[in-house]
ZAVO-625046 format. One record per residue (C-alpha): y, z, x. Coordinates in steps of 0.5 Angstrom, whole numbers, padded with zeros to 4 digits, always signed. Layout:
YZX
...
end
This chain:
+0000+0000+0000
+0007-0002+0003
+0013+0002+0003
+0016-0002-0002
+0011-0001-0007
+0011+0006-0006
+0018+0007-0007
+0018+0002-0013
+0012+0007-0016
+0016+0013-0015
+0022+0010-0018
+0018+0008-0024
+0016+0015-0025
+0023+0018-0025
+0027+0020-0030
+0034+0021-0030
+0038+0026-0035
+0045+0024-0037
+0050+0029-0041
+0055+0025-0046
+0059+0027-0052
+0065+0031-0048
+0070+0027-0046
+0071+0019-0047
+0072+0018-0039
+0066+0021-0037
+0062+0018-0042
+0064+0011-0040
+0062+0013-0032
+0056+0016-0035
+0054+0009-0038
+0056+0005-0032
+0051+0010-0028
+0046+0009-0033
+0046+0002-0033
+0046+0001-0026
+0040+0006-0025
+0036+0003-0031
+0037-0004-0027
+0033-0001-0021
+0028+0001-0026
+0029+0009-0027
+0028+0012-0034
+0033+0015-0038
+0034+0021-0042
+0041+0022-0045
+0043+0029-0047
+0048+0029-0053
+0053+0035-0052
+0055+0034-0060
+0048+0035-0062
+0046+0041-0057
+0040+0044-0060
+0037+0037-0062
+0038+0035-0055
+0036+0041-0052
+0029+0041-0055
+0028+0034-0054
+0030+0035-0047
+0025+0040-0046
+0019+0036-0049
+0021+0030-0045
+0021+0034-0038
+0014+0038-0040
+0011+0032-0042
+0013+0028-0036
+0011+0033-0032
+0004+0033-0034
+0004+0026-0032
+0007+0027-0025
+0014+0024-0027
+0020+0027-0023
+0027+0028-0026
+0034+0028-0023
+0040+0031-0027
+0046+0026-0026
+0053+0028-0029
+0060+0029-0028
+0065+0035-0028
+0059+0041-0028
+0057+0038-0035
+0051+0042-0037
+0051+0046-0031
+0049+0052-0035
+0044+0049-0040
+0039+0055-0041
+0032+0055-0044
+0030+0058-0051
+0027+0065-0050
+0020+0062-0052
+0020+0057-0046
+0022+0062-0040
+0015+0062-0038
+0014+0055-0037
+0016+0054-0030
+0010+0055-0027
+0007+0049-0030
+0012+0044-0028
+0012+0040-0022
+0015+0042-0015
+0020+0037-0013
+0021+0039-0006
+0028+0039-0004
+0028+0046-0001
+0030+0050-0007
+0027+0056-0009
+0027+0058-0017
+0031+0064-0019
+0027+0069-0022
+0027+0067-0029
+0026+0074-0032
+0032+0077-0029
+0038+0079-0033
+0041+0072-0033
+0039+0067-0038
+0034+0062-0035
+0037+0056-0032
+0034+0049-0034
+0035+0046-0028
+0032+0052-0024
+0026+0053-0028
+0024+0046-0028
+0026+0045-0021
+0030+0039-0022
+0036+0037-0017
+0042+0037-0021
+0047+0032-0018
+0054+0034-0020
+0060+0029-0019
+0067+0032-0019
+0072+0027-0021
+0078+0033-0020
+0079+0038-0015
+0074+0044-0014
+0079+0049-0015
+0079+0047-0023
+0072+0049-0023
+0072+0056-0020
+0067+0059-0025
+0062+0053-0026
+0061+0052-0019
+0060+0060-0017
+0055+0059-0022
+0052+0053-0021
+0044+0052-0021
+0041+0053-0014
+0039+0046-0015
+0046+0043-0015
+0048+0037-0010
+0056+0037-0011
+0059+0030-0010
+0067+0030-0009
+0071+0024-0010
+0076+0026-0004
+0073+0029+0003
+0078+0035+0003
+0074+0037-0003
+0068+0037+0001
+0071+0041+0006
+0074+0046+0000
+0067+0047-0003
+0063+0048+0004
+0069+0054+0005
+0069+0057-0001
+0063+0056-0005
+0057+0058+0000
+0052+0058-0006
+0052+0051-0006
+0048+0048-0001
+0049+0041-0001
+0055+0037-0002
+0058+0030+0000
+0063+0025-0001
+0063+0020-0007
+0069+0016-0008
+0071+0014-0015
+0069+0007-0018
+0071+0002-0022
+0069-0001-0029
+0069-0009-0030
+0070-0011-0037
+0068-0019-0037
+0068-0023-0031
+0072-0029-0034
+0080-0027-0032
+0086-0030-0034
+0091-0032-0028
+0096-0027-0027
+0102-0032-0029
+0098-0032-0036
+0098-0025-0037
+0103-0021-0042
+0104-0014-0039
+0108-0014-0032
+0106-0007-0030
+0101-0003-0033
+0101+0005-0032
+0095+0008-0035
+0095+0016-0034
+0099+0022-0037
+0104+0026-0034
+0101+0033-0033
+0107+0037-0033
+0107+0036-0040
+0100+0039-0041
+0100+0044-0035
+0103+0050-0038
+0097+0053-0040
+0095+0053-0033
+0101+0057-0031
+0099+0065-0029
+0103+0071-0030
+0106+0070-0023
+0107+0078-0023
+0100+0079-0023
+0100+0077-0015
+0102+0083-0012
+0101+0081-0005
+0107+0076-0005
+0113+0074-0010
+0109+0069-0014
+0115+0065-0017
+0118+0065-0010
+0111+0062-0007
+0111+0057-0013
+0118+0054-0011
+0116+0054-0004
+0110+0051-0004
+0112+0045-0009
+0118+0044-0005
+0114+0043+0001
+0109+0038-0002
+0115+0034-0005
+0118+0034+0002
+0111+0033+0006
+0107+0029+0001
+0101+0028+0005
+0099+0035+0005
+0094+0039+0001
+0096+0044-0004
+0091+0049-0002
+0093+0048+0006
+0100+0049+0004
+0099+0056-0001
+0094+0058+0005
+0100+0057+0010
+0105+0061+0006
+0100+0067+0004
+0099+0068+0012
+0106+0067+0014
+0108+0073+0009
+0101+0077+0010
+0097+0077+0016
+0092+0082+0013
+0090+0077+0007
+0082+0076+0006
+0079+0069+0006
+0076+0071-0001
+0083+0073-0004
+0086+0067-0001
+0081+0063-0005
+0083+0067-0011
+0090+0066-0011
+0089+0058-0009
+0085+0058-0016
+0091+0062-0020
+0096+0057-0017
+0093+0051-0018
+0098+0049-0023
+0103+0047-0017
+0098+0041-0015
+0099+0038-0022
+0107+0039-0022
+0107+0035-0015
+0102+0030-0018
+0107+0029-0024
+0113+0029-0020
+0111+0023-0016
+0108+0019-0022
+0114+0020-0026
+0118+0018-0020
+0114+0012-0019
+0115+0009-0026
+0122+0011-0026
+0124+0008-0020
+0121+0001-0023
+0124+0001-0030
+0131+0003-0027
+0131-0003-0023
+0129-0007-0028
+0122-0008-0028
+0118-0007-0034
+0113-0002-0034
+0108-0001-0040
+0105+0006-0040
+0100+0009-0043
+0098+0017-0044
+0101+0023-0046
+0108+0025-0043
+0112+0019-0042
+0116+0019-0049
+0118+0026-0047
+0122+0024-0040
+0129+0025-0040
+0130+0017-0039
+0124+0015-0044
+0130+0011-0048
+0130+0006-0042
+0129-0001-0045
+0124-0003-0039
+0119+0003-0041
+0114+0001-0046
+0111+0007-0048
+0104+0005-0052
+0102+0012-0053
+0095+0015-0052
+0089+0011-0052
+0081+0012-0050
+0079+0010-0043
+0075+0004-0046
+0081+0002-0049
+0085+0001-0042
+0080-0004-0039
+0082-0010-0044
+0090-0008-0042
+0088-0008-0035
+0085-0015-0036
+0092-0017-0039
+0096-0014-0033
+0099-0018-0028
+0100-0011-0024
+0096-0005-0025
+0100+0001-0022
+0097+0007-0019
+0099+0014-0016
+0094+0019-0014
+0092+0026-0017
+0094+0029-0010
+0088+0026-0007
+0089+0025+0001
+0082+0022+0003
+0080+0019-0003
+0081+0014-0009
+0082+0013-0016
+0078+0009-0021
+0085+0006-0024
+0085+0003-0017
+0078+0000-0018
+0079-0002-0025
+0085-0006-0024
+0082-0010-0018
+0076-0011-0023
+0080-0013-0028
+0083-0019-0023
+0090-0015-0023
+0094-0014-0017
+0094-0007-0015
+0100-0003-0013
+0098+0004-0010
+0100+0010-0006
+0096+0010+0000
+0090+0015+0003
+0086+0015+0009
+0080+0013+0005
+0084+0007+0002
+0087+0005+0009
+0080+0005+0012
+0077+0001+0006
+0083-0004+0005
+0089-0008+0009
+0096-0007+0006
+0097-0014+0003
+0090-0017+0003
+0086-0014-0003
+0092-0009-0006
+0099-0006-0004
+0099+0001-0001
+0106+0005+0000
+0107+0011+0003
+0110+0017-0002
+0115+0018+0003
+0117+0011+0002
+0117+0011-0005
+0124+0008-0005
+0121+0001-0003
+0117+0000-0009
+0121-0004-0013
+0122-0009-0007
+0115-0009-0006
+0114-0011-0014
+0119-0016-0014
+0116-0019-0008
+0109-0020-0012
+0113-0023-0018
+0117-0028-0013
+0111-0030-0010
+0105-0031-0015
+0101-0036-0011
+0100-0031-0006
+0100-0025-0011
+0094-0029-0014
+0090-0029-0008
+0091-0022-0006
+0088-0020-0013
+0082-0025-0012
+0081-0022-0006
+0081-0015-0009
+0077-0017-0014
+0071-0019-0009
+0072-0013-0005
+0071-0008-0011
+0066-0012-0014
+0062-0012-0008
+0063-0005-0006
+0066+0000-0011
+0063-0001-0018
+0058+0005-0021
+0052+0000-0019
+0054+0001-0011
+0055+0008-0012
+0048+0009-0016
+0045+0005-0010
+0048+0010-0005
+0046+0016-0009
+0039+0014-0009
+0039+0013-0002
+0042+0019+0000
+0039+0024-0005
+0034+0021-0009
end
């Protein structure tokens, strides 16, 4: 039997468990991954969180029947969905009958005070793809299954996980990916939207994240928030967690590692304010220079300059509804969610839509692409040059079309969920 045959038989005996029904964007990504893995020959089980009890019962039956036949199982999900799935009381003794998937895990005592975790009991690797910074997921990550593999969309997030979440044994970098809607694209000159921005302004939704700043006894919370935000605005290549830690150590040389982490989590709202600042600035500078921008997502109608005639506000739409809009856009504008060594799905979605993509840069993007060849990249410190770069794209549509075509090919070959699925298979399955 050849190695290729062995691999193929292993794939055919493997079922991947997905979780849907919480968030439309994650459902879209999940479906793309599912399609990719099914093309490779993997079987699928989809747990619908909207039908919790029915889904759990069906999942347990699937696992137990499959185990008897020597099948293997993996969980592949986003943003900790299903991390705390537990077994019904009557099922707590079933773990002994399960196959052992040797990834170096030792199951936790299912008779402990904690409810038995489904992934641990059945020893199923739980591959958890984080689309946001880990400091937004303190509780789920601290209580992650022993079988967790955490994949981060920014290399700095990997570093953060390794530093502050010692309970997570396996973590790695997996960039965002794009979704293509159809393979026939209109030429840029025939498209109806000049510049598209698809994303909310976090400043208008972040209020619930702000803690009682007086609850941080070590320092003046309000002063810290203002100082850290100012530093990020003036030095936008720095990470939020590094600036917070620097401030704390400057003020208190006796602060512990654990306490630093706790305060970073408390102050994570600053990250959203910094993101919002540059996001609003990018769109505002374009419309104030007479460039028509169509924006979707909450908050754009609340800006003090929202009455500018060059701002077209489309409201809030679901993730799948953005894709046809990108297919009708000459330029797709992106600003990062304060990722310094990663990307964003807006970039790859725009490329796969055949649009010209304009984005602030990152070390990852600079390694992957050449400015002006597959997309346009600008430094946040040089955002004032953005209107000039956009006007240049409109003024040289032939070369802009060529760039968009190059971007499409690059994304098609390397930055789809199919390519990410292939990497997950090779690295972790």
